[in-house]
N, C-alpha and C positions, 0 to 999 in steps of 0.2 A: 311745670316740672323742669322743662327746657331752661326755662329762665332762672331757677335756681342752680343748676348744671353751668349755665354761662357764666352768672354772676360768681361763681367759686372758681372756675377757670380764669376769670378776669382777676381775682383777687388773690390767686395763689399760682402764677405764672410758674415759678421756682419747683414746686411741687410738679407740675405736669411736665416741666422740662425732665426731672428726675426720672420720673416715670416712663418719659418716653427712650431715654440712653439707656434706661435699664432693659426695657423691653428688647431694644436692639442687640443689646450685648447677650441678653439670655439666648435670642436668636441666633446669632451668630456661636456661641457657646455650644450650644446642640448641634448646630450645622457640622462645626470643627469637630466636637467629639466624635460623630458617626463617622466622619470621614479619617479621624485619627485612628479609630478601631479599625476601620478598614484596612487603613495603610499598615497598622501595626500588625494586623494578620498576616496581612500579605508579606511584611517583612520577616516575621518569624516563619511564614511557610517558605520563604526563598532561602532562610538560614537552612532550616530543617532538610530541605532538598538538596542545599550544597553539601551539608555535612553528610547526608547518606552517600552522594556520590564520592565524597572524601573517603569514607569509611570502607565503601565498595572496593575501591582503589587499593588502599590499605590492605583489605583482605586479601587481595588479587596477590597482591606483591609478598604476603607473608605464606601463601600457600606457594609459590614459585620461590621461596627461600631469598628473595630480594628484601633484606631488612633494611638496607639505606633508602631505599625508596618509600618501604612503609613508612619509616621513620620520617620522611620528607611530607608524606601524605599527613600524618597525625599533629606534624607541625602546624601544618596548612589550618588542619581543623581546629587546633587551639587560639591560633590568629584570627579564627572567623569567629568564635565564641568563646572568650576566656574566662566563662563562666562555667563550661562543661568542665566537671570533676575526672569523671570516666576517660574521658581523653587524657586528661594528665598521668592517671593510671597506667593507661596503654601505652603512653609515650613513655614513661618510665621505667616501666617492663621491659619495653624494646632497647633502651638503653642499656638497660643492665645486661640483657642476652647479648646484645652486639658487643659487648666489653668495654663500653663507653661510661665505666661507674660514675665519673666525677659529674657527668651530667643527670645521670639518673639520682644520684646523691641530691644535687642541686634543686631538682624537680621536686621531689620528695620533702625536703625541707621545706621549700616555697609553700607547699601544702600545708604541712604542722604549723606554719606561722600564720594563716590566714584567719582573720575574726570571724568570717561568715561560713564557717562550715561546722557541724555538729561533732560531738566528740567522738561516735563511732567512726565516722570520715577521718579525723585525725588519728585515731588508732591503727586504723589500715594504713594510713601515710606511714605510720612510726614502724609497722610490720616492712613496709616496703623498702624504709631505710635501712632496717637491720638486715633486710636482705642484701642491700646494696653493700653495706660494709664487710658481709659477709662473703659475697662473692669477689669485693675489690682485694680480700686480704687483709681488713682492718680489724684484726680480731678481737682487741680490748673493746672497741667501738661497737663491733655486734654483738659481745658479750651484753656488755652494758644495755644497749638498745634492747635486746630479748629480754634483760630482767625487768627493763622500766614497762615493759608491756603486760608483763607477769602481774606487778605490782596494782595493774587494772583489773586483769583478767587471769587469776592463776589454773584456770582449767583450760587454757589455749593448749591443747595437744600438740597443734603444728609447731606453736614457738618452743613448746618444751623440748620437744623431740629435735628442734634445729639447735639449740641451747646445747643438749645434750651430746650431740655430735661434735661441735666446738671444741665442748670443755674435753672430750674424750680425745680429739684431733689433738690437742694441746698438752694434755697428760695431765691436766687437773683432777686427780682422781678423788680427792675430797669432794669438790664442786660436781664432779660428774654423778658420782655416788648419790648425792643430795637432791639432785634434779632428776636422776632415774628412778628414784622412790616417789617423785613428786608424781613424775610420769604413769608410773604404776598406779596410783591412785585417780589421776586425772582420765586416764584411757579404759580402766578396767582390764587391762593387759595386761599380764604377768611379765614383769622385767627380770624374773631371776635368773635365768641365764647370764644376761648381759651385766647384771649386779653381781654375780660371782665371777665374772671375768674381770670387772672393773675392782674389786677386792683382791684379786690375784695380782694384779699389776701393783697396787698399792704394797702388799706383801712381800712383791719382787723386790721394790724399792727399799723395804725397809730391810729385807737381806742384803742386799747390797750395800747398805749404811752400816753393818755391822751390828743390826738390831735383830738378832734372831728370834728372841723371848716373842717381842711385840709382833714380829712377822708370824710367828706359828699362829698367834691369836686372832689375827686378820684372817689367814689361811682357814681357821677354824669356821668363821664367820662364812667365808666363801662356799666351803662344803655344805652348809645349812642352807644356803640358796639355791645350789645346783655344783652336782659332784662334775663339773667341766675337764675336758681332758689338760687344759692348762693348770687346773687347780691341782691333779694328780700329779703332773710332772714336776710343779712346783714342791709339792709334798715329798718326792723321792730328792729334790736339790737340798732340803733342807736336812732331811736324813745324810746326805752325802755332806752337807758342812758340818754335822756333829760327829762325822767320822764313825757312823752307827752302821756298819755293813748289812746285818741282819735284819733291821728295818728296811734299809735301803734295798735289800734283794726281794724283802716279802713285799713291799710297794711295787716293785719293777714286775714281778710276776702278775698282781693283781691288775697291773696297767694293761701287759699282754692279753691278760682274756677279756678285758672289756674294751680296751682301745689297741688293738695290733697295727690298724691302721696309720696310726700317727707315731709309730715306733722311730721311723727315719727322724722325723721332727723333734722327737725327744732328744734323740742324741744330739741333732744339730743344736736345741738349746742348752745342754750342758755344756758343749765346746763354746758356745757364745758368751756364757755365764761365767765360766772357769777362770778368765784371767782377772776378771774383778773380784770374785769370790776367794780365790788362793790366798789373797793377802791377808784375810781376816780369818779364814778356817784352813789352818794350815792340812789339816786331814782331809780335806776336799778332794786334792789330786790322786791320793793312793788310793783311795776309796772306791774312786770313780775309774781307776784302773782295774781294779779289782773285779767292779763290775761289768766291766766289758771284757776282760778275760774269762770270767764265769759263763756269760752271755755266749762268746763265742766258741767255746769248748762244749757248751750243752748241745747235745744231739739228739736227746731224748724227748724235747720237747712237741705236745701236742699241735704246736704251731707253726712247725717247718713246712708246712703248705703254704702259708702266707707269703705271698711274692714281697710283702713290706717288709717282714719278719727278715727273708733272706738275702736282700737288697741291704738294709741293715747291717746284717752279719760281713756282708763282702765288703763295703765301705770302711767298716773298722778295722777288717784284715789290711785292706790298701792304706789307710792311714798310718796302720802300724808297719808298713813297707814288707808285709807277708804276700808279695802278690802271686806266690805259688798256689798258697793256701786258699786264696781268693779264687784262682783259679779252678782248682779241684772241686770247691764250692758248687760254683755257677756252672761249670759243665756237667757234673753230677746233675743238678739239679735241673737244668736244660733238655738234657737225655731221658730226666724222668718226666719232664713235662714239657714236651714240643709245642706245644701250642700256647706257650705261655708269652707275657706281655714284650714288645718290643724293646721297651726301656731296660729290661734285663739284657737284652742282646747288645745294647748299646754299651754297658757297664763291661759283658765280658771281651767286646771289640776293645776298649780301653786297656784291659787288663792283658790280652793277646799282645797289644802296642807294644806295653811296658815290659813284657818277657821276649819281645822280638821273635814269637811265633809267626813267620811271616805266609807261610802255606795257611795257618789256620786263620790269619786276619782276612785274606783275600776271601776265603769261603763264608768265613762269617759276614762279611761286608756284601758280598752277592747276596745271601739269604735276606739280609736286612734290607738293603736296596729294592730287592723284590716286593718286600712287604711293606716298604715304606708307604705312608699316607702323605704327611704333610710336617714340615717343622716347627714346633711349639716349645714356649717356655717350660719350665720344668713343672712349674704350681699353676693352680689356678683356682678361682672361687667357684663352689658349687652352685652360689646363687645368681651372682651375676656373669659371670664368666672372665671376670679379672685375671690377668696372667703376669707372672713374675718368677725371676729366677731366685727369688729370696723368700724366706719362708716367712709368713705373713699370719698371725692368730686372728688380726682383726683387719676385714677387706678395706683396703684403701680407697676403693671406689664405691662400693653400697655399705660399708661400715659394720656390716653384721661380723658376729663373732664365730670364730670356728667353723668357718665354711670352706677352708682350706683342702685341696686335695690334689694328689700327685699327680702327674701327667704320665701316663705307662705308655700311651701310644707316642710316637716319635715321628 
């Protein structure tokens, strides 16, 4: 047997050599592989450990409010391992919240352009890009990006809400209505009140463009969704435009019964719209003056206990130059209601100054200072607390409709 093996080796030296070389290579391959696995594991562990420290430091900076240092830590994490997608999202979000919109846009665009990410990650990057455009004031790009997302998923409630807000901010009422209806379906939450307000805005634009008939049609749609205070005010405005005093007065009394707290805002609305409407509706001004006179002279109303109604009457008298009449009304009312709101006392002080009643000015000022809490704006949002000296039906801060209230304490 040994002779046969020897004979074979002697006659096939090349085969023997190949066998030996292959054996050696296999030996070193398995040795290197085992070593490589250990090194690879050690390398991955070191990266994980380094990233953990970086994330911990970034979190500490975020908690302390130091965004700049947090951003630096996340950049270090990206440089350490460029395949960590979550780090890019975190960094992009930080850039956006820090006001560095161009850097946030650059990061999210680079993620979208990657070949090695799945579609859900790409969609997430597109959402973040839309937020970047939104925050940066690139309105058209934000709208287009939000719409692109909805082409993939028409039931993304957060995206629809963001799109609705942007469209309402830009007063694109047609598109805003379309996506509010979509939001109603996607969220299963009624959007009736907001849709009513959007239709009122659309009807108001039509009225201001001398399209009375179409304005009435859109307003009727608004009432079918919700009889909002703005819808009722516009209904009175349309009656004023028609010069129909009987209907105007009827709707006005209905408004007093249902929404007396908005009376002062209603007259502000009439005054702001009068300039543009008089051009197309010549009877508007005379009908409005008749409504004011009738309201001022009405002393039989069951709503005379309402501070809003009294304040509205006083301001109408002041705007007509009848400071003596305003003085008599507010003085009598405060005598009968001594514990009432400071705002009415401020109004009385203004009237006393106009009438040059110096002794009463000092007396009223002393009473007012005694009860004074702090100075605030005239109007505020009941939901988020936003303050303003101008009337707003849609809060500029939380974007909710009809949350305005009057600041009675000063």
